[in-house]
Each structure stands twice: as structure tokens, then as C-alpha cells.
N, C-alpha and C positions, 0 to 999 in steps of 0.2 A: 280339639281333635288333632292338631299338628303335634301338640305335646304328648298325647297318647301315642302317636305313630313313632315319635322320636324314642320314647321309652321303650316301646316294643322292639325296635331296632337295636337299641343299645342292650337289651336283654339278650337278643340273638347273638350280638357281638360278643357279649360276655361269655356265653356258652361256647362259641367257637374258639376264643382266645384261651379260655380255661382248659379246653380240651387239647389244643395244640401246645399249650404251655406245659401240660402234665405228661405228654408222651415221652417215655424214657425206654432205653433198651431197644428190643426189636419190635416192629409192628408189621403184621402180615408178612412175616419172614423176611423183612427188608431191613438191612442193617441201617443203623442211625448214621447219617452223613457228618462227618468231621474233616478237617484239614489232613487228616491222616489217610483217608480213604477217597477224598475228593481231590484230585491231582490236576495240575495245569495241562492244558491241550499243548500239543507240538506239531511241528512239521519236520519230517525226516530228511528233506532235501530241499535245497533252494528253490527248485522249480515248482514245489507245492505251495510256496508262500504267496498269498494273494498280493496284488498290487496295493500300494500305499499302506504297508504293514510294517509295524515296528516290532522286533523280536529280540530276546535274549539268545545268543548262540552259546550253547554249553556243550562242551565236550564229555562224552560218556563212553564207557565200554559196553558193548551189547552182549547178548548171551553167547555169541560165538567167541568172545573175547577180543573182538575188533573195536577199534576206536571209531566213533562216528560223532559228527555234530549235530544235535537236535536244536530246533529253533522254537522257542516258546514265545508265542505272541503276548504282547502287554494285555492285561486284562482290563477290559471296559466295564468297570463297576458303575453301579448307580452313583451318579456324582453331580454337584453344582458347578464343578470346575471345568466344564466342557471347552470353554474358550481359553486359549493359553495367552500369556503376556507377551508384550513386545519390549518390555523393559524389566530392570530388577525390581523385585517387590518383596515386602516384609509380610508380617503375619496378617491373615486375612480370614477371620473366623466364619465369613459367610460362604467360603469356598470349602467344600469337603467331599469325601466319598466314603461310603460305608458298605460293609459286607456282612453276611449272615455266617456265623461260625458253622451252622448246621446245612448251609446250602452251598455258597460260593466262595468263601475265605480261601479255601485250598486252591482256588483257580488263579491266584496271584503268583507269578513266576518270581524266581529268585536269581539275582545276578551275583554269582560268586566271583571272588578274585580270580582273574584270568579269563572270565567270560567276556564277551562282546556284546555291545548294543549295536543293532544293525537296523538298517531301513531299506525296503525294497518298493520300487515304483516303476511303473512303465510310462509315467507322464512327466515327473517333475523330480528334482533334487532340491530339497530346502536348503537355503543357505545360512539359516539361523535356527537354533534349537532352544526352546524355552524348557528348562528342568525345574519343576516344581516340586519342592520337598514338603511333606506332611507330617505333622506331629501324629504320634501314636496316642490317641486319647482314651484307649481302653474301651471297655464294653458298656453298652447303654441298651435302652429299649427302642424300637423303631420309630420314634417320633423326634422331629427337629423343628426349629423355628418358634419355640415357646416364647411368648413376649409378655413382659411385665405390664400390668394394668396399674391404674392410679392407686389401687388398694395394696399393691404389692404382691398380688397373685398372678399366676402365669396362665395365660390363655392360649388355646390352640384353635385358630379360626379356619374352618374348612374352605373358606372362600378366599384366604391369603396364599398366594403362591409361595411365600417364604415359609409357610407351615407345611412340612411334607412328612409322609410316612414312608419308611423303607418298603420298597416292593416285596422283599423276600422275608417280611416279619409278620407276626400276627397283629401288629398295630395297623397294617394295612386296612383292616376291615373297619377301622374308625371312620374312614371317608364315606361308608355307606350311610351314615346319618343324614347326608344331604348337603347341599352348598349353603355357604354363609351361616353355618352353625358355629357358635362361639362356646367352646368347651373350657371350662377352668380345671386344670389339673391341681387338685387341692392338696392330696398328700398320697403316699404310699405306705402300707402298714400304719405305723404311728408317726411317721416322719413327715413333717410339712414341707411342701415344695417352695423354695425361695431362692434368693439370689445366692446363698451359700451352696446349693447343689443344682443350679441351673448353669450351664456353661455359656460362653459367648456365642455359641452356635445354636443355642436354644434346646440343647439336649440335656437329659438328666445324668448327673455324674455320681461317682462313688457307688455304683452298683457292682454286684458280684456276677462275674461271667457265668451264665448258664442258669441263673437262679429266676423263679417265677416271682413277680411282684404284683400285689393286689392294689390297684389305684382307686382312689375316691375322685371320680370325675363329676363336675357339676354342669348341668345345662340349667341356666337360671339358678334357681336355689336348690333344685332337686339333685339328689345324689344317685350317681350310677356307679356300680362297681365293675371294674374291668381288670383282668389278669394279663400281664404283658411279660414276656420273656427278655432277660437281658443277654441275648446272644448276638447283638449287632455290634461289630467292631468298627469304631469311628476313627477317621484320619482327617485331620484339619490342616488347611494350607499354612505353612511355617514361613517359607521364604522361596523365592524363585530366582534362578540364575539364567542368563543368557550364554550360549555357547555357538561357536561357529566352526569349530575343528572337526573335520570329517575326512575320510579317505574312500576313494573307490578301491575296493579290495577284490572283487571278482567280476565276472561279467554281468552280474544281475544286482549287486548289493553295495551299500556303503556302509562303512563303519563310523559310528559317532563316537569321537574320542572323549571318554569321560574324563573331566579335570581332577587333578589330584586333591582340590580342596573339597570336593564332595564327601560327605561323612555317611556313615552307615544309616540307613533310614528307608522309608517309603517315598517313592517318587511317581510323578506322571511326566512323560516326555511329549511336549507338543499337544498336550491335551488328548493324547491317543489312548492312554490306558495306564494302569498302575503296575508297578514292579516293586520288589524288595531288593535293595542294594546292600551288599556286604563288602565293606571297604577292606577289612583284614580277616574277619571271622569266617570260619569254614562251615559253620553250622548256626542256624538261627534259633533253633528249638529252645536253647537255654537262655535266650536274651529277654530282658525285661523291656517294658514300654519306654523307660527312660534311656535305654541303650540306643535307641533309634531317634532321639530327640535333641541331639546336639545341632545348634545353629552356628552360623559362621559371620553373619553380618554385624557391623558396628555402625552406630548411628551418630549424627551430629548432636550438639547440645539441646537441641529442640526435640530430639527423639523422633523426628518425623522423616529425616532425610538420611538415606543409606550413604555412608562414606567409604566403606570398603569392608574388608574382612579381618577376622581376629589375627590372622597370621600375616598382615601387612599388605595385602593386595588392595588396589584402589579400583573404583569405578571409572572407566573412560567415558567420553562423551556418548558412546553408543550403548552404555549399559553392560559392557563386559568387564569382568574382573580381570585386571592385568597387574604386573608389578610396575613399580615406579619407573624403572628403566624402559619398560615397554611403552608406558604412557609418555615418557620423555621422547622417544623415538617417533610415536606417532605424531606428536605435536610439532616435531622438528623434521618431518620426513623429507620435505623439499631441500632443506640445507644439507641434510646427510646424503641425499640422492646426488646433488649438485657436486658435493666434495668427494664422492665416490666412497663414502664411509659405511653405506649400509650394505650388508651382506645378504644377497638373495639366494645363497646356496642352499639346498635341501637340508632338512635336519636329519642327522644320523640316528640310529638306534632302532630302526625297524627295516632291516635289509630285505626281509622277505615277508610283507604283510599278509600274503596269501597263505603262508605255511600253516597257520591255525586251522584253515578250513580244508587243508589236505591231511591233517592229523599228525603232521611231523614238526610242528612248531615247539617252542620252548615253554609254552604256557602250561601251567600245572593243572592237571585234572582234579576237579573239586567236587565234593558232594557225593562221592560214590563209595566212601568208606575204604578205598584201596590203601595198601601201605605205600610209603615213599618209594620202595623199590619197584613195586607193581606199577605206580604212577609212572616211573622213568620208563619201564618197559613199555607202557601204553604209548608214551610221547614218541618212542622210536618206531612205532608201527608206520610203515611207509605207505603213503598214498591211501590211508583208510577212509578219507572222506574227500576223495578228488571231486572237485566240482566239475560239471559238465555244462555245455551250452544247451540246456533244455528249454522246453517251452514254459512260459509262465501261466500255467493252468491254475485253477483256483480250487483245489481239492479241499474237502472239509478236513479240519485238524482232527487227528484221532486222540483218543485218551491214553495217557501214560499208563502202561500195563502194570508196572511193578511199584510201583512206589511204595490255595486263598485272599442377613443379620443386620444384624445391626453390626456397623463397623466400629471397633474399639481401637485401643492403642496398638499401633502397628509395630511397637518396638518389643513386643513379647519375644524372649529368646528361649534358651534351653529350658525344657520342661522335664521334670523327673517325676517318677512315681514310685 
């Protein structure tokens, strides 16, 4: 009787997934969602930002031609990387977040060159920031945590918390078969599922974005056909950096100073949410997955301990990347202080850190398609985004109007695609 119930459930799932997988174009006069029409939310003033929120501050020109700063909150995608690290870390394939191309991928904000990473809180100022970089692992279907059995086949156990389905995917309906049901993913089309196409995260690789795949799934020996859509964009933890450099820049927010060693890629800050970081590029639409996947750590001979970075930085005792001279100063601080050799004077180069948020700073306006001359004019607009001492109420963000394991070798470095 139980087997018959499972078969009926899977039959129903097959119908649901096939229908959702085959919908194209417009349905019920509703436009199909893509990152081109699903855009990040934003706050138009510091006072609107809720407490304990990280945002990307991005300078834009509004319809009246005035410059304003918009605050895009980091996107809290479905993730297994909720807890941030207290130390430097390397490749961790069990930590990932994923988004649906046709649902929420467009909600990931972008930090362009010249933008600021800021934090607002009415209760606390973090003294340490954990910046976790993620590999762009391309597109897959909405299942993760597949585990190899003794026969070399890959199982999905609905009673195992490491076996997960993406909430915004048609694979979510698989969980309706009940608890503690072991499903063997045998093949899709004529391709057998094995170690060559299952990732360290337990997802299926080498799939074409947006394509529907028919899977042969076995419960016991019986075959069930399920159609799943490869529209789930997967990001897997590559390495984590620790930072502590920040400035109080207005009456309400701090700016987290992003270090020079960070490369273009996808990041989460203190586990609060994801953002896309462009180090030098002014547009991300032409970038390939491999363009996001440069790593910086180097390891000792055992391959298990991080020594420093490719450009010569070293890890100090607290897990921060520093120059060798900074490490020497830290280790000999008492002697330097006693001899009067340590210089405590402030660092130059940021004479007016509040100018960015007034709209008259020297930061370049990015991502608006403006010419260099127009951008220069924008920057000269005086007091376009003057900050005020407003109340920190918590208005809902508005939608942008014009416009996304098992532990293995931690030494995994740059991925290309």
C-alpha cells in the first residue's frame, strides 16, 4: 500500500514538474521573470534602512537629472552558509547559496567600482567582518546533497538534512513523497549520473541553463520519471577573508573598507546576504563564470593550512591578511612604542569621507550608461544627497522602477568554465 501511495505521489510530482518546466513566454498575460525584469530592492535614504542591515551604496542620476545615493540591501538567498567564520577559510563545498534565474537571481545587488559597502545598526558596531567568496558553479536543477552509495549510484534521502531542494524550484515537490524515502537518481536522458557529473556539493553539473531534463529516479527498483528545469544558479564557498577596517561616515552608518586584494566575484558579508562585486569592470552582463572565480590564498606543503595570498600577503595570528612589514610591527609593537618609532598619525587619502553621500565626492558614477563628461557633471552636483538626522524607521524597500557535504580538499583554487 505504501509503495502504491509513493507511486501516485511521484506521478503527481511528474505532472507538476513537467508543466512548470514547459511553460515559456507569457502565461496569463504575465511576463516571464528574468534578471532583466526582476531587479534589486533599494532604499532611497539612510533613514529608511532598517537596523542591522548591510547595503551597497550606489550613486545614480534620477529622472530630474539630480544625483542621489541609493542603498541596495544584500540579498538573503537560500543558503547553507548562514553562520560566518571567525578565521580564514578555504574551499568548503558544503556551504553554498543558490538562486532561481526565473525568480530571485535578479535580486542580487552589484557593487561597482566606486560604490560603498555600508552597515547600519541602532545597537552595535561589528569590529570584525567576515567576507566569504563563492565560486560561480553555473546552473543546475534544484537538488543538492546527492550521496554516493556503495554501488556508485547517487541517492537523495528525504530524511537527511544535507539532502536539500531549492525552495524556488520545481524540484521542491520531491519532498512531498514523505520522510525517510531514499530516491536514487539513476540518469537524465541517456546520461548516467555518476562521479563525473556530480559535484562536491552533491549537485548535478554540466547542465544547460534553462533546459528541461527528464530524470529516471528509482525508489527501490521501480522507475519514476521526473522533469526538472536547470534554472538554478549555484554558488559554492571558495574562501573566506577576515577584515576589520571601517569608518563612521555619517550620523547613521559605517563604511566597511573593502581591501585591495578582493577580486571580482560573488560574496557574502558576515553571513547577512549576497552581492556581486566588480573590482574594475563596469558591467557584469558580458562576464563568464570563470571571470568570477579567481582565488587568492596559497597553502603550505600539506595543502591544508593557508599561508597567505598570491601577491605576498601573510596571515597574522588573528587571521587577517597583512604585509610582512605590518606583521613585523604587530609582533614588535612594544619595542616600537618604547622607542617612539611607531607612528599613530591618521592615514591620508580620505579628506572628506562624507562627500560621497552628499553627491559631490570624486567617486565615479557607475552603471548608468553616462558618458565620461556627463559623469563629471554629475559629480559636481552640490549637496544632491545631503544626509539628514532622520529617524531610523523601517520602511519596506521599494522595487527599482527602471531597470539576482561532504568535506573534500580545501585547497581548491581558481575555477574556470
